[in-house]
N, CA, C and O atoms as CSV, one atom per row, in Angstrom:
chain,resi,resn,atom,element,x,y,z
A,1,MET,N,N,-18.107,-12.280,12.054
A,1,MET,CA,C,-17.874,-11.054,12.024
A,1,MET,C,C,-19.480,-10.582,11.564
A,1,MET,O,O,-20.221,-11.359,10.963
A,2,ASN,N,N,-19.754,-9.636,11.823
A,2,ASN,CA,C,-21.191,-9.054,11.901
A,2,ASN,C,C,-21.624,-8.629,10.250
A,2,ASN,O,O,-20.814,-8.296,9.384
A,3,LEU,N,N,-22.946,-8.727,10.100
A,3,LEU,CA,C,-23.169,-8.208,8.538
A,3,LEU,C,C,-22.963,-7.058,8.288
A,3,LEU,O,O,-22.603,-6.786,7.143
A,4,LEU,N,N,-23.113,-6.053,9.217
A,4,LEU,CA,C,-22.923,-4.354,9.151
A,4,LEU,C,C,-21.365,-4.171,9.129
A,4,LEU,O,O,-20.875,-3.091,8.799
A,5,ASN,N,N,-20.440,-5.466,9.558
A,5,ASN,CA,C,-18.904,-4.810,9.603
A,5,ASN,C,C,-18.348,-5.634,8.115
A,5,ASN,O,O,-17.263,-5.173,7.760
A,6,ALA,N,N,-18.833,-6.663,7.264
A,6,ALA,CA,C,-18.778,-7.304,6.531
A,6,ALA,C,C,-19.111,-6.019,5.281
A,6,ALA,O,O,-18.196,-5.680,4.530
A,7,ILE,N,N,-20.314,-5.466,5.185
A,7,ILE,CA,C,-20.660,-4.663,4.280
A,7,ILE,C,C,-19.882,-3.460,4.090
A,7,ILE,O,O,-19.851,-2.908,2.990
A,8,ALA,N,N,-19.128,-2.931,5.291
A,8,ALA,CA,C,-18.677,-1.952,5.698
A,8,ALA,C,C,-17.121,-2.236,4.668
A,8,ALA,O,O,-16.682,-1.539,3.754
A,9,GLN,N,N,-16.689,-3.245,5.128
A,9,GLN,CA,C,-14.688,-3.580,4.656
A,9,GLN,C,C,-15.365,-4.023,3.164
A,9,GLN,O,O,-14.485,-4.005,2.304
A,10,LYS,N,N,-16.534,-4.370,2.687
A,10,LYS,CA,C,-16.801,-4.811,1.056
A,10,LYS,C,C,-17.207,-3.266,0.836
A,10,LYS,O,O,-18.026,-3.492,-0.054
A,11,LEU,N,N,-17.238,-2.178,0.950
A,11,LEU,CA,C,-17.712,-0.567,0.582
A,11,LEU,C,C,-16.329,-0.319,0.499
A,11,LEU,O,O,-15.890,-0.045,-0.618
A,12,TYR,N,N,-15.475,-0.362,1.548
A,12,TYR,CA,C,-13.987,0.477,1.395
A,12,TYR,C,C,-13.265,-0.107,0.912
A,12,TYR,O,O,-12.287,0.581,0.621
A,13,THR,N,N,-13.133,-1.614,0.479
A,13,THR,CA,C,-12.650,-2.592,-0.390
A,13,THR,C,C,-12.903,-1.496,-2.091
A,13,THR,O,O,-12.031,-0.815,-2.632
A,14,ARG,N,N,-14.073,-1.645,-2.465
A,14,ARG,CA,C,-14.679,-0.949,-3.463
A,14,ARG,C,C,-14.034,0.533,-3.493
A,14,ARG,O,O,-13.921,1.038,-4.610
A,15,PHE,N,N,-13.689,1.124,-2.607
A,15,PHE,CA,C,-13.899,2.585,-2.821
A,15,PHE,C,C,-12.114,2.449,-3.386
A,15,PHE,O,O,-11.734,2.938,-4.450
A,16,VAL,N,N,-11.164,1.663,-2.381
A,16,VAL,CA,C,-10.239,1.903,-2.806
A,16,VAL,C,C,-9.473,1.289,-3.828
A,16,VAL,O,O,-8.532,1.738,-4.483
A,17,SER,N,N,-9.931,0.389,-3.849
A,17,SER,CA,C,-9.850,-0.200,-5.541
A,17,SER,C,C,-9.819,0.558,-6.663
A,17,SER,O,O,-8.954,0.461,-7.533
A,18,SER,N,N,-10.980,1.510,-6.676
A,18,SER,CA,C,-11.495,2.061,-7.610
A,18,SER,C,C,-10.530,3.265,-7.531
A,18,SER,O,O,-10.892,4.066,-8.393
A,19,ARG,N,N,-9.372,3.766,-6.810
A,19,ARG,CA,C,-8.454,4.904,-6.580
A,19,ARG,C,C,-6.982,4.323,-6.790
A,19,ARG,O,O,-5.968,4.974,-7.044
A,20,LEU,N,N,-7.088,3.142,-6.648
A,20,LEU,CA,C,-5.320,2.469,-7.232
A,20,LEU,C,C,-5.369,2.425,-8.131
A,20,LEU,O,O,-6.421,2.691,-8.712
A,21,GLY,N,N,-3.619,1.855,-9.149
A,21,GLY,CA,C,-3.233,1.817,-10.243
A,21,GLY,C,C,-4.116,0.393,-10.879
A,21,GLY,O,O,-4.971,0.441,-11.764
A,22,SER,N,N,-3.681,-0.736,-10.218
A,22,SER,CA,C,-4.242,-1.717,-10.677
A,22,SER,C,C,-4.912,-2.595,-9.338
A,22,SER,O,O,-4.402,-2.653,-8.220
A,23,VAL,N,N,-5.939,-3.124,-9.686
A,23,VAL,CA,C,-6.246,-4.333,-8.427
A,23,VAL,C,C,-6.484,-5.698,-8.815
A,23,VAL,O,O,-5.615,-6.078,-8.030
A,24,GLY,N,N,-6.742,-6.385,-9.142
A,24,GLY,CA,C,-7.132,-7.580,-9.106
A,24,GLY,C,C,-8.282,-8.494,-8.475
A,24,GLY,O,O,-9.133,-7.885,-7.827
A,25,SER,N,N,-8.390,-9.674,-8.568
A,25,SER,CA,C,-9.559,-10.346,-8.056
A,25,SER,C,C,-9.676,-10.977,-6.155
A,25,SER,O,O,-8.707,-11.393,-5.519
A,26,ASN,N,N,-10.687,-10.900,-5.779
A,26,ASN,CA,C,-10.814,-11.186,-4.597
A,26,ASN,C,C,-9.816,-10.892,-3.330
A,26,ASN,O,O,-9.045,-11.582,-2.664
A,27,VAL,N,N,-10.273,-9.345,-3.335
A,27,VAL,CA,C,-8.778,-8.326,-3.073
A,27,VAL,C,C,-10.086,-8.219,-1.577
A,27,VAL,O,O,-11.300,-8.416,-1.544
A,28,LEU,N,N,-9.172,-7.855,-0.620
A,28,LEU,CA,C,-9.943,-7.401,0.646
A,28,LEU,C,C,-9.615,-6.470,1.395
A,28,LEU,O,O,-8.762,-6.899,2.172
A,29,PHE,N,N,-9.889,-5.163,1.625
A,29,PHE,CA,C,-9.179,-4.247,2.635
A,29,PHE,C,C,-10.054,-3.875,3.321
A,29,PHE,O,O,-11.131,-3.309,3.138
A,30,ILE,N,N,-9.054,-4.541,4.833
A,30,ILE,CA,C,-9.629,-3.793,6.051
A,30,ILE,C,C,-9.499,-2.379,6.197
A,30,ILE,O,O,-8.635,-1.751,5.586
A,31,THR,N,N,-10.569,-1.682,7.219
A,31,THR,CA,C,-10.505,-0.259,6.757
A,31,THR,C,C,-9.259,0.320,7.598
A,31,THR,O,O,-8.401,-0.189,8.319
A,32,PHE,N,N,-9.556,1.576,7.179
A,32,PHE,CA,C,-8.731,3.004,8.050
A,32,PHE,C,C,-6.950,2.777,7.445
A,32,PHE,O,O,-5.956,3.335,7.911
A,33,SER,N,N,-7.017,1.593,6.068
A,33,SER,CA,C,-5.487,2.064,5.399
A,33,SER,C,C,-5.380,3.735,4.755
A,33,SER,O,O,-6.292,4.482,4.399
A,34,LYS,N,N,-4.079,3.927,4.774
A,34,LYS,CA,C,-4.120,5.222,3.901
A,34,LYS,C,C,-3.049,4.851,2.440
A,34,LYS,O,O,-2.106,4.062,2.507
A,35,PHE,N,N,-3.426,5.571,1.234
A,35,PHE,CA,C,-2.838,5.237,-0.014
A,35,PHE,C,C,-2.590,6.394,-0.917
A,35,PHE,O,O,-3.415,6.954,-1.639
A,36,PHE,N,N,-0.844,6.768,-0.709
A,36,PHE,CA,C,-1.083,8.306,-0.718
A,36,PHE,C,C,0.156,8.398,-2.211
A,36,PHE,O,O,1.342,8.067,-2.250
A,37,ILE,N,N,-0.738,8.979,-3.287
A,37,ILE,CA,C,-0.164,8.887,-4.738
A,37,ILE,C,C,-0.551,7.069,-5.493
A,37,ILE,O,O,0.183,6.379,-6.201
A,38,PRO,N,N,-2.103,6.740,-4.920
A,38,PRO,CA,C,-2.373,5.708,-5.433
A,38,PRO,C,C,-2.302,5.095,-6.488
A,38,PRO,O,O,-2.377,3.866,-6.513
A,39,LYS,N,N,-2.148,5.808,-7.534
A,39,LYS,CA,C,-1.446,5.571,-9.087
A,39,LYS,C,C,-0.845,4.593,-9.198
A,39,LYS,O,O,-1.166,3.706,-9.989
A,40,ASN,N,N,0.512,4.524,-8.157
A,40,ASN,CA,C,1.602,3.865,-8.453
A,40,ASN,C,C,1.455,2.866,-7.661
A,40,ASN,O,O,2.502,2.272,-7.402
A,41,ILE,N,N,0.031,2.277,-6.943
A,41,ILE,CA,C,-0.072,0.997,-6.304
A,41,ILE,C,C,-0.733,-0.134,-6.905
A,41,ILE,O,O,-1.948,-0.094,-7.100
A,42,HIS,N,N,0.008,-1.212,-7.239
A,42,HIS,CA,C,-0.588,-2.588,-8.070
A,42,HIS,C,C,-1.034,-3.732,-7.685
A,42,HIS,O,O,-0.123,-4.547,-7.833
A,43,ILE,N,N,-2.332,-4.421,-7.101
A,43,ILE,CA,C,-2.489,-5.427,-6.522
A,43,ILE,C,C,-2.875,-6.299,-6.649
A,43,ILE,O,O,-4.092,-6.302,-6.463
A,44,GLY,N,N,-2.390,-7.370,-6.951
A,44,GLY,CA,C,-2.433,-8.713,-7.150
A,44,GLY,C,C,-3.646,-9.366,-7.226
A,44,GLY,O,O,-4.558,-8.582,-7.490
A,45,ASN,N,N,-4.087,-10.826,-7.055
A,45,ASN,CA,C,-5.445,-11.601,-7.075
A,45,ASN,C,C,-5.184,-11.996,-5.484
A,45,ASN,O,O,-4.070,-12.411,-5.163
A,46,ASN,N,N,-6.164,-11.866,-4.561
A,46,ASN,CA,C,-6.394,-12.896,-3.867
A,46,ASN,C,C,-5.253,-12.228,-2.506
A,46,ASN,O,O,-4.320,-12.708,-1.862
A,47,VAL,N,N,-5.729,-11.326,-2.532
A,47,VAL,CA,C,-4.532,-10.020,-1.692
A,47,VAL,C,C,-5.599,-9.851,-0.166
A,47,VAL,O,O,-6.827,-9.791,-0.106
A,48,PHE,N,N,-4.601,-9.809,0.916
A,48,PHE,CA,C,-5.688,-9.570,1.999
A,48,PHE,C,C,-4.605,-8.021,2.659
A,48,PHE,O,O,-3.376,-8.015,2.726
A,49,ILE,N,N,-5.351,-7.103,2.978
A,49,ILE,CA,C,-4.159,-6.101,3.605
A,49,ILE,C,C,-5.315,-6.003,4.895
A,49,ILE,O,O,-6.503,-6.203,4.642
A,50,ASN,N,N,-4.915,-5.720,6.118
A,50,ASN,CA,C,-5.480,-5.403,7.561
A,50,ASN,C,C,-5.423,-3.816,7.537
A,50,ASN,O,O,-4.991,-3.092,6.640
A,51,GLN,N,N,-5.952,-3.484,8.710
A,51,GLN,CA,C,-6.297,-2.339,8.744
A,51,GLN,C,C,-5.008,-1.361,9.417
A,51,GLN,O,O,-4.140,-2.057,9.943
A,52,GLN,N,N,-4.786,-0.066,9.471
A,52,GLN,CA,C,-4.362,0.799,9.482
A,52,GLN,C,C,-2.843,0.471,8.706
A,52,GLN,O,O,-1.910,0.466,9.509
A,53,CYS,N,N,-2.530,0.249,7.538
A,53,CYS,CA,C,-1.140,-0.166,6.646
A,53,CYS,C,C,-1.150,1.530,6.427
A,53,CYS,O,O,-1.924,2.394,6.836
A,54,ILE,N,N,0.090,1.589,5.580
A,54,ILE,CA,C,0.167,2.977,4.948
A,54,ILE,C,C,0.845,2.812,3.827
A,54,ILE,O,O,1.985,2.353,3.906
A,55,PHE,N,N,0.254,3.173,2.476
A,55,PHE,CA,C,1.571,2.902,1.564
A,55,PHE,C,C,1.702,4.321,0.767
A,55,PHE,O,O,0.672,4.931,0.482
A,56,VAL,N,N,2.969,4.829,0.416
A,56,VAL,CA,C,3.508,6.109,0.095
A,56,VAL,C,C,4.050,5.416,-1.148
A,56,VAL,O,O,4.922,4.574,-0.930
A,57,GLY,N,N,3.692,5.619,-2.405
A,57,GLY,CA,C,3.498,5.433,-3.704
A,57,GLY,C,C,4.617,6.340,-4.597
A,57,GLY,O,O,4.669,6.160,-5.813
A,58,GLU,N,N,5.450,7.259,-3.984
A,58,GLU,CA,C,6.203,7.943,-4.281
A,58,GLU,C,C,6.749,7.101,-5.938
A,58,GLU,O,O,6.768,7.667,-7.030
A,59,GLU,N,N,7.032,6.058,-5.740
A,59,GLU,CA,C,7.496,5.345,-7.348
A,59,GLU,C,C,6.415,3.908,-6.391
A,59,GLU,O,O,5.761,3.786,-5.355
A,60,LYS,N,N,6.924,2.913,-7.857
A,60,LYS,CA,C,5.937,1.961,-7.854
A,60,LYS,C,C,5.630,0.997,-6.775
A,60,LYS,O,O,6.604,0.309,-6.470
A,61,ILE,N,N,4.651,0.779,-6.178
A,61,ILE,CA,C,4.206,-0.644,-5.136
A,61,ILE,C,C,3.452,-1.404,-5.720
A,61,ILE,O,O,2.249,-1.284,-5.950
A,62,THR,N,N,4.647,-2.764,-6.145
A,62,THR,CA,C,3.603,-3.856,-6.588
A,62,THR,C,C,3.450,-5.392,-5.551
A,62,THR,O,O,4.315,-6.139,-5.094
A,63,ILE,N,N,2.064,-5.409,-5.469
A,63,ILE,CA,C,2.019,-6.353,-4.575
A,63,ILE,C,C,1.853,-8.030,-5.580
A,63,ILE,O,O,1.336,-7.895,-6.689
A,64,GLY,N,N,2.129,-8.969,-5.314
A,64,GLY,CA,C,1.598,-10.068,-6.143
A,64,GLY,C,C,0.335,-10.872,-5.713
A,64,GLY,O,O,-0.598,-10.469,-5.018
A,65,ASN,N,N,0.460,-11.740,-6.115
A,65,ASN,CA,C,-0.800,-12.991,-5.855
A,65,ASN,C,C,-0.803,-13.326,-4.552
A,65,ASN,O,O,0.292,-13.270,-3.993
A,66,ASN,N,N,-2.142,-13.804,-3.637
A,66,ASN,CA,C,-1.641,-14.479,-2.709
A,66,ASN,C,C,-0.786,-13.951,-1.660
A,66,ASN,O,O,-0.207,-14.727,-0.899
A,67,VAL,N,N,-0.646,-12.533,-1.550
A,67,VAL,CA,C,-0.629,-12.175,-0.292
A,67,VAL,C,C,-1.566,-11.161,0.190
A,67,VAL,O,O,-2.380,-10.361,-0.272
A,68,SER,N,N,-0.805,-11.776,2.024
A,68,SER,CA,C,-1.339,-11.285,3.376
A,68,SER,C,C,-0.536,-10.672,4.015
A,68,SER,O,O,0.575,-11.114,4.306
A,69,ILE,N,N,-1.155,-9.077,4.471
A,69,ILE,CA,C,-0.534,-8.128,4.786
A,69,ILE,C,C,-0.786,-7.691,6.333
A,69,ILE,O,O,-1.842,-7.085,6.516
A,70,GLY,N,N,-0.151,-7.863,7.215
A,70,GLY,CA,C,-0.666,-7.420,8.645
A,70,GLY,C,C,-1.096,-6.344,9.132
A,70,GLY,O,O,-0.843,-5.478,8.295
A,71,PHE,N,N,-1.547,-5.941,9.911
A,71,PHE,CA,C,-1.690,-4.863,10.955
A,71,PHE,C,C,-0.670,-3.575,11.041
A,71,PHE,O,O,0.400,-3.683,11.639
A,72,ARG,N,N,-0.987,-2.607,10.538
A,72,ARG,CA,C,-0.203,-1.252,10.687
A,72,ARG,C,C,1.112,-1.557,9.452
A,72,ARG,O,O,2.088,-0.810,9.508
A,73,CYS,N,N,1.096,-2.122,8.900
A,73,CYS,CA,C,2.485,-2.444,8.225
A,73,CYS,C,C,2.708,-1.199,7.199
A,73,CYS,O,O,1.690,-0.556,6.948
A,74,MET,N,N,3.957,-0.769,6.556
A,74,MET,CA,C,4.074,0.196,5.955
A,74,MET,C,C,5.202,-0.022,4.371
A,74,MET,O,O,5.810,-0.980,3.894
A,75,PHE,N,N,5.086,0.934,4.116
A,75,PHE,CA,C,5.024,0.933,2.322
A,75,PHE,C,C,5.846,1.748,1.673
A,75,PHE,O,O,5.556,1.933,0.491
A,76,ILE,N,N,6.816,2.311,2.100
A,76,ILE,CA,C,7.231,3.549,2.135
A,76,ILE,C,C,8.345,3.591,0.622
A,76,ILE,O,O,8.993,2.619,0.234
A,77,THR,N,N,8.335,4.815,0.031
A,77,THR,CA,C,9.336,3.898,-1.237
A,77,THR,C,C,10.097,5.033,-1.589
A,77,THR,O,O,10.480,5.290,-2.731
A,78,SER,N,N,10.342,5.823,-0.398
A,78,SER,CA,C,11.305,7.234,-0.657
A,78,SER,C,C,11.745,7.253,0.881
A,78,SER,O,O,11.027,6.837,1.791
A,79,ASN,N,N,13.058,7.807,1.050
A,79,ASN,CA,C,13.909,8.092,2.156
A,79,ASN,C,C,14.639,9.292,2.003
A,79,ASN,O,O,14.503,9.809,0.895
A,80,SER,N,N,15.290,9.813,2.709
A,80,SER,CA,C,15.811,11.179,3.033
A,80,SER,C,C,17.216,10.755,4.386
A,80,SER,O,O,17.092,10.386,5.554
A,81,GLU,N,N,18.354,11.000,3.612
A,81,GLU,CA,C,19.415,10.969,4.516
A,81,GLU,C,C,19.221,11.784,5.626
A,81,GLU,O,O,18.584,12.830,5.501
A,82,PRO,N,N,19.669,11.455,6.658
A,82,PRO,CA,C,19.543,11.976,8.248
A,82,PRO,C,C,19.951,13.356,8.189
A,82,PRO,O,O,19.022,14.087,8.535
A,83,TYR,N,N,21.701,14.403,7.672
A,83,TYR,CA,C,22.028,15.023,7.494
A,83,TYR,C,C,22.045,15.819,6.185
A,83,TYR,O,O,21.992,15.282,5.079
A,84,PHE,N,N,22.135,17.367,6.430
A,84,PHE,CA,C,21.524,17.910,5.306
A,84,PHE,C,C,23.619,17.857,4.991
A,84,PHE,O,O,24.615,17.798,5.711
A,85,HIS,N,N,23.256,17.939,3.142
A,85,HIS,CA,C,24.507,18.313,2.597
A,85,HIS,C,C,25.040,19.442,2.883
A,85,HIS,O,O,24.250,20.365,3.086
A,86,PRO,N,N,26.412,19.707,2.983
A,86,PRO,CA,C,26.946,20.528,3.279
A,86,PRO,C,C,27.086,21.870,2.642
A,86,PRO,O,O,26.929,22.916,3.273
A,87,LYS,N,N,27.468,21.797,1.032
A,87,LYS,CA,C,27.390,22.479,-0.136
A,87,LYS,C,C,25.724,23.312,-0.167
A,87,LYS,O,O,25.650,24.531,-0.019
A,88,THR,N,N,24.331,22.334,-0.405
A,88,THR,CA,C,22.844,22.826,-0.625
A,88,THR,C,C,22.765,23.167,0.371
A,88,THR,O,O,23.070,24.358,0.300
A,89,LYS,N,N,22.493,22.879,1.598
A,89,LYS,CA,C,21.821,23.046,2.736
A,89,LYS,C,C,21.007,21.931,2.826
A,89,LYS,O,O,20.368,21.768,3.865
A,90,ARG,N,N,20.926,21.205,2.001
A,90,ARG,CA,C,19.388,19.798,1.720
A,90,ARG,C,C,19.940,18.586,2.080
A,90,ARG,O,O,21.103,18.190,2.159
A,91,ARG,N,N,18.771,18.036,2.298
A,91,ARG,CA,C,18.766,16.391,2.701
A,91,ARG,C,C,18.420,15.961,1.474
A,91,ARG,O,O,17.274,16.226,1.111
A,92,ALA,N,N,19.414,15.119,0.443
A,92,ALA,CA,C,19.191,13.830,-0.474
A,92,ALA,C,C,18.159,13.504,0.097
A,92,ALA,O,O,17.863,13.458,1.291
A,93,LYS,N,N,17.436,13.200,-1.111
A,93,LYS,CA,C,15.958,12.257,-0.937
A,93,LYS,C,C,15.988,10.714,-2.124
A,93,LYS,O,O,15.963,10.815,-3.350
A,94,TYR,N,N,16.022,9.963,-1.685
A,94,TYR,CA,C,15.750,8.740,-2.685
A,94,TYR,C,C,14.612,7.746,-2.866
A,94,TYR,O,O,14.037,7.281,-1.881
A,95,PHE,N,N,14.283,7.418,-4.094
A,95,PHE,CA,C,13.205,6.923,-4.007
A,95,PHE,C,C,13.295,5.243,-4.859
A,95,PHE,O,O,13.968,5.170,-5.888
A,96,GLU,N,N,12.814,4.410,-4.503
A,96,GLU,CA,C,12.928,2.976,-4.711
A,96,GLU,C,C,11.611,2.447,-4.707
A,96,GLU,O,O,10.796,2.597,-3.796
A,97,PRO,N,N,11.397,1.681,-6.006
A,97,PRO,CA,C,10.374,0.830,-6.162
A,97,PRO,C,C,10.145,-0.524,-4.631
A,97,PRO,O,O,11.037,-0.913,-3.878
A,98,ILE,N,N,8.848,-0.887,-4.624
A,98,ILE,CA,C,8.663,-1.931,-3.951
A,98,ILE,C,C,7.943,-2.808,-4.660
A,98,ILE,O,O,7.138,-2.621,-5.572
A,99,VAL,N,N,8.480,-4.202,-3.921
A,99,VAL,CA,C,7.939,-5.411,-4.813
A,99,VAL,C,C,7.448,-6.624,-3.907
A,99,VAL,O,O,8.393,-7.393,-3.737
A,100,ILE,N,N,6.249,-7.072,-3.244
A,100,ILE,CA,C,6.112,-7.930,-2.744
A,100,ILE,C,C,6.247,-9.469,-3.793
A,100,ILE,O,O,5.554,-9.416,-4.809
A,101,GLU,N,N,6.680,-10.155,-3.691
A,101,GLU,CA,C,6.200,-11.740,-4.806
A,101,GLU,C,C,5.055,-12.186,-4.475
A,101,GLU,O,O,4.235,-11.828,-3.629
A,102,ASP,N,N,5.083,-13.049,-5.270
A,102,ASP,CA,C,3.892,-14.124,-5.093
A,102,ASP,C,C,3.429,-14.732,-3.564
A,102,ASP,O,O,4.338,-14.380,-2.812
A,103,ASP,N,N,2.550,-15.388,-2.883
A,103,ASP,CA,C,2.667,-16.077,-1.980
A,103,ASP,C,C,3.335,-15.757,-0.486
A,103,ASP,O,O,3.711,-16.600,0.329
A,104,VAL,N,N,3.381,-14.182,-0.342
A,104,VAL,CA,C,4.030,-13.830,0.608
A,104,VAL,C,C,2.583,-13.660,2.015
A,104,VAL,O,O,1.367,-13.786,1.867
A,105,TRP,N,N,3.448,-13.315,3.383
A,105,TRP,CA,C,2.367,-13.330,4.273
A,105,TRP,C,C,3.577,-12.467,4.814
A,105,TRP,O,O,3.494,-11.904,5.906
């Protein structure tokens, strides 16, 4: 890895970490991931998050210690029914938290 790339990754990690609910030590975010409602996203120690991941924290997202997340993974805490409710003419929306335990790859 060249020096410029290493500096960019450290700056990006610092920027992302400052916006999230909490971040442990020795965490590295590779560039171009997206974080929606970042205050609900909590990251443990020794975590690696590869590039272009998407986190949608309408509910709490917790990532434990010693976790590696691959390229373009998506963590979305909400889901909608595919069909409209016949009376309300709306789709039901569901919210569930996401927990990734320790030592997961």
